[in-house]
N, C-alpha and C positions, 0 to 999 in steps of 0.2 A: 441643488441637485447636481450630481457629477456631470451629467450630459449637458446641462445648461452651461456649466463652466467651460466645457469644451467648445460649445457653440459660440459663446461669447469670445473666446480666444481666437476661434477661426475668423470671426468677423473682424477683429482687430488686425489679424495678419493679412486678410484680404484687402482691407482698406490701405494698409501700408504698401502692399504689393501694387495696388492701383496707382498710388502716388509715385512709386518708384518707376513704374512703366511709363507714366506720363512725363517724367523728368528726363528720361533717357533720350538722347539725340537720335534722329532718324537713322543716321549712319551706324550708330552703335546698335540700334535695334536690328538693323539689317545684318550687322555682324553676328548678332546672337543667332538669328535665323540661318545664317550662312555657315555658321560654325567657326568664324574667324575671331570673334570677340566675345568675352563673357561679361555680362553686367552683374555686379554684386551690390546688394543693398543690405544694410544692417538695420533691422527693425527692433525697436525696444518698446516694451509695454510694462508699466510699473518698474520693478527692479530687475525683471528678467529679460534677457536678450535672445531674440530668435533670428538666425541668419537665413536669408533667402538668397540662394545662389543663382536663381534663374526665374525671371518674372513669369515664364510659361511653365513652371514646374507643375507636376501632376498633383491631383487632389489628395492622393494617398500620402505624399510627402507633407503636404500642408496639414493634414489631419494628424500625422505623427508628431509634427512640431507643436500643434495645439495641445495634444495630450501631454507631451513631455514638459511643456512650460506651464501647464495648469496645476492647480493644487490637488487634483484628484488622484494623480498617479500614485503617490506614496500611500494614501489611504486605501486605494483599491488593491494595491499589491499586498498591503498588510492584511487586509481582509482575506485575500486569496490564500496567503501564507497560513493564516490561522485556520482556514478551512481544510488545510492539508497537514494538520498536525499528525503525529504518529498514531492515527486512528487505527491503524492497524498493523500490529505486529503479531505474527503467529508465534506463540510461546510454547515451549515444551509442556508447561503446566496445562495450557488449554487443550493440547492434543491428548495429554494424559487423562484429563477428565472425560474427554470424548471416548477414549478407550474404555474407561470404567463404565460409562453409560452403555456402551455397546455390550460389554460383558454382562451387564445386568439383564439384557434382553434374553440371555441364555439361562437365567436362573429358572430352575425347575426341570431343565432338560435331564433325562435320566443318564446315569453313568453307563457307558458301554466301552469296554476295552477295545481300542482301535477305531472307535466311532468318530465320525467327522461331520455329523449333521445334527439338527435339532431333534432328530428322532433318537439320538444317542451319541454321546461324545465322551472322550476321556480327557485327562488334564492337559496334555500337550495339544490335542485336537482343538480344545477350547481356545488356548493361547494362539494357535496358528490362525484359526478362523477369525477371531476378534481383530488381531493385528493386520490381517490381510485387508480388512475393510478400510484401512488407512494407508495402504500401499507399502506396508512393512512385511517383507517376505521372510518367513521363518522355516527352519527345518521341521520335520514332523515329530520327532521324539524329544522328550524333556532333556535328556543328557546332552543332545546337540544344541538345543535351545539355550542351555545355560552358558554356552560359549559365545553367544551373540551379544552385540552392543558393548557397553562399557560397565565396569564394576561400580557399585555404590557401596560405600564403606560400612554403613549400618542402617538399621531401620529409622534412626533419627534423621537420616539424610534422604530417606526414600520419598518419592513423589508418586502421585496417582499415575497408574499405568506402568510402573516398574514391575519387573518379574521377580517373584520370590521362588527360589529353588530349595527343595528340602531333600533330606536323606541322600546327600551326595549326588543328586540328579535323577532320582526315581520319581519325584513329584514336583509339580510346578503350578503356581497360581499367579493372579494379578493383584497387585497392591491397590487398595482403595484409598485409605487414609486412616489416621488415628487407630492404628493397630488392627485394621480389618483387611480382609482379602476376599477375592472371588475365585473359586476353584471347582473342579469336578473331583470330589474326594476319592471315592472307591465304589466298587460294585455294591448295588443295593441303595446307594445314595443318589442324589441329583445335584446338579450345579447349584451352588449356594454362596451367599455372602456370610462370612463368619469371622470370628476373632482369629488372629494368627496364633496357631496352637504351639509353636516352638520357634526357636531362633533359626532363621534360614541358613542353609549351607552357603548360599550366594544370593546377592541381589543384583540384577542386571537392568540397565537402562537402555532400551532399544529405540527410544524416541529420538529423532534427529534434533540437533541443536536448533534454538529459535532462529528464524530468518525473517527479514523484513518483507512485507507484502509489496507486490509490484505497484500498488496504487500510491505508495508514498513517493512524493516528488520533492525536488530540490527547491530552495527559495527562488533561484533564477527562473526556473520554469513557472513558478507561481506568478512572478512579476510579469513575465511575458504573456501569460494567459490573461491576467487582469487587464493589461494594456490592450490586447487584442479584443477583449470583450467590450471595452469602452469604445474602441474604434468602430466596431461593428454597430454598436448602438447609435453612435453619432451618424454613421452613414445611413442607417435606417431612418433617422429623424430627418435627414436631408433628402431622402428619396433617391440616393445614389445607387445605381446598379453595380454590383461587384462581379 
């Protein structure tokens, strides 16, 4: 067990410290307490050396030395580092799929020119409402929406959530995948998912670039966390109040 290894190492260091304290002359010990002389002892266990600079050092330093010279530190830090693998990166594809899923909740909403709710919506109102759910602010009309974001060269490069602009900016929809889109077509129809009916005038990507999540941490932080966890567990085993 990792904690048992630490406890064993603490016992070794304590024994060595006791021997060092006993061998220090009374005058030298008085010097340590009076701040005039420092007693230094080199303690070795197996092939690892631990330096004790003061026989009266606090337990926290002793525990740190035990952890550092035991075999558990690399294993613990490795485990911690593995648990912090890039489990999370928000990608533009992830967000794009969520946009598509949100757009699907509008399917069946009747077309209404100038409409902005699920009682009735037009093509640009659909786009604005769906994107606003993910903090993407858009103008209200299709011709202005087609100037947002960055250009995508062709349908072959389109990703879920991209915007498809038609007829020079008079109509707009949301790309799903595999040649399909969601849009509010025209009066008499409802929001629907259907095949892309013609080559778009423009394809725009308004989704932000992928960014790392805040939970991702550096290997240094992982090592520190692992060491602290072992120290806390050892202190608990010893019944030491922190």
